[in-house]
N, C-alpha and C positions, 0 to 999 in steps of 0.2 A: 665400411669405409667408402663404398661407392655412393651411398645415399647422401652424405655431406658434400661429396664432390659434385653430384648431380644438382643438389640444391644451390651450391655456389655457382655452378654454371647457369642455372635458371636466373639467379640474381644478376649475374653479369649480363646475360641476354636481355633481361628486363631493363637494366641500366642503359644498354646501347640502344634499345628500341624505343623506350617510352619515357625514360627518366632524364633526358638531356634538357635540363632546366637551369635557370640562373643559379639555383643553390649548388649546382655541381661545378661552379666556376673554380673553386680551389683545386679541383682535380686537374683542370687544364693548366692552372698556374704551376702546380707541382711538376707536371710533365715538362713544361717549358723550362722551368728552372733546372731540372735535372739534365735536360738536353744541353743547355748552356754550360752547366758545370762539366759535362763530359767533354765538350769540344774546346773550351777556352781555359779551363782551370786545370793546372798541373800541380802536383805536389811540390812545394818549395824545397830548394836544395838544403836549406838550413834546418829543415824539420826532420828529425831522426825517425826511423821506423818505430822505436819504442814509444816516443811521444805520440806518434799517430795512433798506435794501438791503445795507449792509455786514454787519449782523447776520445777515440771511438767507443771504448768501453764505458767511459763516463757519460757520454752522450746517449748511448744505448740504455744505460741504467736510469738516467733521468727521464728518457722517453717512456721506458717501461713503468716507472713510478707514476708519471702523469697519467698514463693509460689505465693503470690499475686503480689509481685514486678516482678517476672519472667514472670507471665502471663500478667501483665500490659504492658510489652514491645511488646507483640504480639497483634495487634489490631483486630485480627479476633475472639477473644474469648469474649463472653458476660459476664456480671458481675455475673449473677446467677450461671452458672457453676463454675466460679472462687471461689465464696464463698463456694459452695458445696465441691469442691475439697480441699479447704483450711481446711474446717471443718473435712473432712475425714482424712486429714494428721494430724491435731491436735489430733483427737481421737486416731490415731495410735501411736502418740508419747507419749501420756499419758500412754497407755498400755505398751509401750516399757520401759519408765522410771520406772514404777511400777515394772516391772519384773527384771530390771537390778539393782535396788537399787541405782540410781544416780551414776553409774560408768561412770565418765566423758569421759574416754578414749573410752569406749564402745559406749557411746552416740555420740561422735564425729565421730566414724566410721559409725554408723548408719545414721547420718545426711548426710555425704558425699555420702554414697551408695544410700540413698533414693533420694537425689536431682538428682544424675546422672541417676537413674532409671526413675524418673519422666520425665526428658528431653528426654530420649530415648523412653519412652512410648508415649509421645506427638508426637514425630517425626514419629514413625513407625506404630501407631495404630489409627490415626485419618485421614481417607481418605479425600482428597480434600483440604488439607491445607499444607502450606509450613513448613519448619523446624522452630520451635519456637525459636531456639537458634540464628537464623539470624534475623536482622532487616528487616521489611517489605520493599519490593521493588515495583516499579510501575508495574513490570511484574506480581506480585502476588496480587496486589491490584485492586479490581474490581471497586471501585468508583472513582479512580483518572484518569478520561479520559480527553481528550483534551477539551471537552465541559465544564467539571466542573472546570478545571484549569483556564479557561478564566476569570471567575469572580474574582478569587484571583489575577490574573495577572493585571486586570484593577484596583483593589482596591489599590494594592501597587506593582508598577513595580520596582523590585529590580535592582540595578546596577550590572554589571558583577562582579563575584568573583575576588578579588584582586589576582594577580599572574597568572590569566588564560587569554587566548586570544582566540577569535573565530578562527575556522578553516580557514586557508587562502584560499580564492577563488579569482581567477583572474577575473577582470572585467574592462571595459573600463574606461579610465580617465574621460570620460564625465559623468560617474555615480557618480558625486561628491555630488549629492543631498542626504540628510539624509533619507535613505530608511525606516529605522525602525520608525522614527517619523511620516512620511507621511502615512505609512501603518497603524499605530495605529489610526491616526486621521480618516482615511477612514473607518476602521472597526467600530469605535465608531459611525460614522455618517450614513453610507449607508448600513452596513451589521449587523443590529441588530439580535440577536439570538431570535427566537420565545420563548414566555413565557413557553410553554409546554416542551421545550427542557431541562430545568433545574428544572422541577417540582419535580422529584423524583430522586435524585442523586444516590440512592442505587438500583435503578431498574436494573434488568438484571444481578444480581450477580450469583456466582457459587451455585450449588444446592448440599447439602450433600446427600440427598436421591438418586439423580442421580448417584453420585459417588459410593455410596454403591451398587446400582443396577448393575453398571458396574463390580465391583469386584465380586459380587455374580454370575452374569451371566457367567463371565469368569471361576470362580471356578466350576460352574456346568458342564462346558465342559472340566474340567481338566487342565485349564490354571491358574497357580499361578501368580497373579499380584496384585499390590496395586496402589492406586492413590497417587502419590507423590506431586501433586500440581495442581492448576486450575487457569486459567486466563479467565475472562469473558470479551468478546468484544462486540461491538454493535450488531453483527449478530450471532456469535457463541461463545461457551465456549470450550476452549481447556483444556482437562485433560491430565496430564502427567502421563503415566503408567510406573511403574517400574516393569519389568518382572522378574519372578523367574528364578532360575538356570535351564538351559536346555530348556527353552521355545523358540520355533521358532517363528519368526515374521510372517512367512507364516500362521501359525495356528491362530494367532490373526487376520490377515487380512481376513482369511476365516470366522471369526465370526463377522465381522462388521455388516452384515445384521441382525444377531441374536441380537446384541446389540441394533440395531435400533428398532427391534420389542419389546425388553424388555423395552426400554425407551419410546416407542411410538413416535419416531421422525425419519424422513426420512433424506436421504442425509448425512449420517455420513461419515467422511473422516479420514483415518489413515495416519499419517506422520511418516515415519521411514527412517532414524534416525531423531530425533529432534535436530536441530542445537543448539550447545552450551550446550547440556545436555547428556553426555555419559551414555549409558545404559538405556535410557528412550525413549519411543515412545509417540507420541502425538495423541490424539483422539479428533477430532473437532465435536462437537454436536451442532445442531441449538439451539440458545437461544430462549426460549419461550417468553421472554420479550425483543423484539427487539427495538432498538432506532436508530434515525438518527444521522449522523455526519454532522455538518454544516461547510461550508467553512470558515466562520468567526472564528470558534473555531480553525481550523487548522492553519490559517494564523496568529492568535494571540498566538499560542503556542511558547514556547522557541525554539523549533527546527526550526521554520520559522523566528522568529525575530532575531535569532543569525546569519542568513545568510543575507548578504547585496547584493548578486548578483541579477541583475534584471531578470534573467531567472529562478528563483526558483518558483515553482508552488506547490500548495497544492493538494494532491490526496485524502486524507482521514485519517482514523485511523486504526491501526493494531489490532490484536486479543487482545493484552494487553491494548488497549485504547490509545496508544501513537500516536501522529500525524505523518503522513507519508508525507514528502516533498521531492521533487527531483529537481535537477538542470538540466534543459534541455540542458545546454551548455556542460555538462559532460556525458550525456547519450550516444550519442549526438542526437539520433533520436528515436522516439517512435511510436510503432504500437499498436493501440487500436482496439479490435474486440469484438463483442458480438452480441447476438440475439436482435431482436426488443424488446424494453422495459426493457433491462437489466441494463441500466445506462450509455451507451456509450456517448450519447449526453450530459448528465449531466457532465460527466468527461471532455468533450471538453469545456463546458461552465466554469467549475471550472478552467481549465488551462488558458483560455483566460482572465477571470476576475482576476486571480492571477497576470498575467502580467500587466493588466491595473492598478491594485492597486499599484504594486511595481515599475513600470518602467515608464519613460517619453518617448515621441516619439523620442527624440534624442538618447535614449538608445536602444529601440526595435521598429522595424517596422514589420508589419504583412501583410501577403498575405492570405486571407481567400477564400477558394474554397468550394462552397456550391451548388452542383448540385440539391439538394432538394428545394432550393430557400427560405426556411422558417426557417431552423434550426439556421442560423447565421445572420438572417436579423436584429436582435436587435443591432448589432455592426456596422451598416452601417455608422454611423456618428462619430465614435471615431477617434481622430486625429492620432492614431497609424497606421491606414491603409495606406499601400503603394499605393494601387490601389482600386477602388471600388470592393465590393464583387463579385467574379466571379461565375456565375451560369451556364454558357454554357460549357459543357464538352470539346468542341473543343478549346474554348478560354483558358480553364484550361490547356490543353496540351501545348498551346503556352506560357502560363505564366510560366510553368515549364521549357520550353526551355529558356525563358528570365532569370530565376533564374540561370540556368546553365551558361549563358553568364555572368551574374553578378558575379558568383563565379570565372570565369576565369579572369574577370577584377580585382577583388580583389587580386587574386594570382599574377597578373602582378604587382600591386602596392607593394605587399609584397616582391616580388623578386627584384624589382627595389630599394627598400629602405633597404633591408637586414634584414627583420624581418620574423619570422617563424609563428607568431600567430597574429590574429587581435587585441588582447588585448595589445600586445606590440606596435603594430602600433598606436593604439588609444592613448596610454600614450605619445608616442613621438609626435603625431600630436597635442595633447592638449597643448603642450608647445609653439606652434606657430613657431617653428624653422625648422620643417621637410618639405623638398621640394621634389616634384616629379621630374622625369627626365626632364620634360618640363619646369621646373622652377616655377611651381605653388606651392603654399602652400598646404600641405596635410591637409585634414579635417578628424576628427574622423568618423568612419563608424559604424552605429548602427548594432546591431544584427538583423538578418532577420529570422523571424519565419513564416514558411509556414504550414498552417493547411488545410488538405483535409478531409472533412466530410464524403464523400462516395467514396472510392477508386474504388468500383466495377463499378460505372457509367463511370469513366474515362477509366478503362480498357476495357469496352465494346465498346467505341467509337474509341479510338486510343491505342490499347494495347501495340504495339511496341514502339511508341513514348513516351508514359507515362512511360513504364518500363525503357526505356533507360535513360530518364531524371532523374527518381527517383534513379536508380542505380548509375548514375554518381554523383548526388548530395550527396547521402549517403556515397559514397566512399571517396569523396574529400572535402566536404564543411565544415567539422568541424573546421579546422584552419581558415577558412574564415568567421566564425561567422554566418553560415547559418544552420538552423536546421528544420527538418521535423517532423510533427505529422500527421500520416496517420490513418484514422478510416474507418472501414467497418463493415457492419452487415452480410456479406457473406464471411466468412473466408474459401474459397475454394482454391484449388491449382491454378486455372486459374486467381484468383484475387491476392492472396498473393503468388507470384511465388517464386521459390527457390532463385533467384537472389535478390529479395527484402528482403526475410528473412535473407539471409546471410549478408546483409549490414545494417539491422535494428536490433541490438542486444537486445534492450529493448522492452518488450511486456507487455501490460496490457490487460488481458483477463477477460471479463465478462461472464455471464452465456451463454452457447451455448447448442445446442440441441443434439449433438452427440459427441462421443469420437473422431471421425475423425476430427471434427472441432477443438477440443481442441489440438490435435496433430499438426494441421496446425499452430496454434498460438504459443503454448508453447513447441512443440516437445515432449509433454508428456500429459498424461491424468490429469484430475482434474477440468477443467473448466466446464465439463458436470455435475458436482455435486454441482455447486454453487447455491445459493438460489435466485439469482436475486435481483432486487431493489438495485443495487449498490454493491453487493457482488462481489469481483474481486480478481484476482491473479496477482501480479506484479513480472515479471521475469526481473530483472535488468541485465545489462551486467556483465559477470563474476561470476554469482551466479548459483548454481545448483538447489537450492530449492527456488521456488517462495514464495513470501510473500503474505499472505492473508490479505485483507484490506476491509474496508467498504468505498465506494466512498463518497467524500464530496458532500453535497447537497447545491444547490443554487437555489433560487426561481426566478420567472420571475420579481417580484418586486425588488429583490436585484440586478438582472442584470441591470434593468433600472436605479437603483440608482448608480451603478458603472459607467455606460455609461454617465449619467448626470454629475457625478463627474469628469470624464476624460475630458468631453467637457468644463466644467467650469474651470478646472485647466490649460489646455494647449490650445494654439491657434490652429486654423485649419491649417493643413499642405497640400500642394498641392499634388495631386495624380499623378502617373506616368502611362502613357499608355504603357502597357507591350506588346511589339511585339517581336516575335522570332528573333534571329540574322539573318541578311541578308534580312529582309523584310523592304522595304522602307515605311515610313509613312509620307513623306514630302508632301508639298502642290502641288508639281509637279507630284506626282505619280498618276496613274489612279485610279478611284473610284473602290472600291471592288464590285465584282459581287453579285447580289441579286437573290432571288428565282424567281423574275418576269422577269429577263433578259433571252434572248435566250441562249441555250447551245452552247458552243464552239465546234469546230470540234473534239478535243480529247475526250470531254465529250460525244458527239454523238457516237463515235466509241465504247466507253465503254458501253453505254446504249444498243447498238445493240447486244453486246455479252451477256449482262445480260437478255435482253428480250428473247433471244433464250433459256434461262434456267439458273438456279443458277450456278454461276461461282466463283471460288476462285481467289485470287490475281494472282497466277501463271498462271492460265488459261487466265485471262484477259490480262496479259502481253504477253503471247504467241500469242494471236489473234490480238492484237493491235500493237505490236512492240514497245510499250512505255517502258521506264525504270521503275524499281520498285518504286523509290521515286515519279515519276510522277503519276503512277497508284494510289499509296496510297493517294497522295494529291488530285487527282481528285475524288477518291471515297469518301474522307472526305467531299468534296464540295457537291457531289451528295446526300450524306446522310443528310447533313445539309439542303439542299433544299427540301428534302423529295422525291427524285426520286428513291432511293434504300434504302434498310434496310439490316441489318446484324442480323440474329436471334441469340439469346443468346446461348453461348456454341457451336457455329458453326463457320466454317472458310469461308463459302461462302456468297456471296451477292445475293440478289434477289429483284424483284420489289414488292412494297407493295400491 
């Protein structure tokens, strides 16, 4: 009982000290009207006591009904406080009626003033809640996450609202299959949500006590602020802080660690300004009741089912609990980085499974590069693969060169037929009347999705070749329907170079160990304060403020189910042997050299230089008289055969 009384006392003290603003004018009007009623209004002689009692009871009932109806529209208030507040209002109106002698004009003024006062009091003196005069929105509702919405979506899938149309997205004419129906069937069959995911839909909501601690701690350091709203996400709770007049944001930023100590939680993050909310800053606090976000929930959300493009993938849920889906065709390339165990590989699996669920092999073909050999092995049998999973870094560099050649070939076809984008070309080719310059009928070309699981391994083996191929693809391949997803757990400047960053505008950063790594990925800090286990920041192209999200989780059993479904739905497709342009692979070409074959004369000359001591490419070129491309190709062969090695972060070659 003492705690509510103390809180009420703090609210009254806050009202007297810092809340005397124009919106409190109804309070002054009510006091003045009551004073006038006490002094000049007496009960008329012709009014009997029974009439006065009945009138007071009726007025109290009407006031209680208005108060309950108003609070009923705000779903964040429990029934016990509602009844208590209504009873207090009724008692106050009985006293007012008795003092004013049923002066109806005076009573009407009191009703209007007190209702306005009640609305202002709820808005400005209850930290952690939205404006009660506004209807609840998903941003302020803690229980309406993508996971909880999936059960309602399955129970009754409503038709689109009449008069509205989904956002137009360009897609190939071959994408005529009903994406939404097939996605729903797959989600119901192979991506079941674990039972514990929906065990407690109210788990992880905003905390009133934490909001009050934030306000008290800031006031203790002389910062006048109030909590204007709260949004509870899977990993963090974002409190919206309305700062008082003259409060500098730098002072609040300096108190973030103090707030963490007061709350007993680490890794607090201040967002200033908060997008879409002028005059408000955001404070992200780790949620003590964390929960997972499943890929099935994200793909079954309205945000995902409304999109029919085959390159739409589910990434997770934002702080407000809304599903985060992106279209890789419009990004157009994505860089994923994070420390070991932060959720990077899970994000790759979520992206691949999203494509497998939503697209057919005639719509999207994939090239998977997995130098680790085990991360993407589960997808070895899917019909969407253009070539078997590539695990050799040298062959990966050659595959990127083949992708560059494929991009040029697609642009040749676009230029010859007069189209500017692969979607327009596919729509014309689907009619069966489009012919290429040679006279052959044009066939629709699928999107080509290239996923690299560890960019650092490729940059270590052939840094210049890999960088040149990636830069050229990212600069030109968007209109040709070719898109890259690059992932690395070592976001250093020698792996994520300036040229790669400049041409890959979309970044997904998971938890990293240092501020320097965060700046390499996002060009700003923030990733070093993430909580891990899927907590990420998405910096889309053209946005200054990254979006915080919880990555979608997909288990190994669910991956197996998606792969089995893809194999059962689509027939096997032939693989293509990816050779770099200009390399002959015909039956008459000589057999490739192996590690057991004797070294050629140019290789022996290079080995003589390296045996004399560590040597760089320029030194080897100067001593052997070979051209730079020849030296690089021969060094790649010698490294593949195990004759020479190149230490990490070094430019020279040496014998092992």
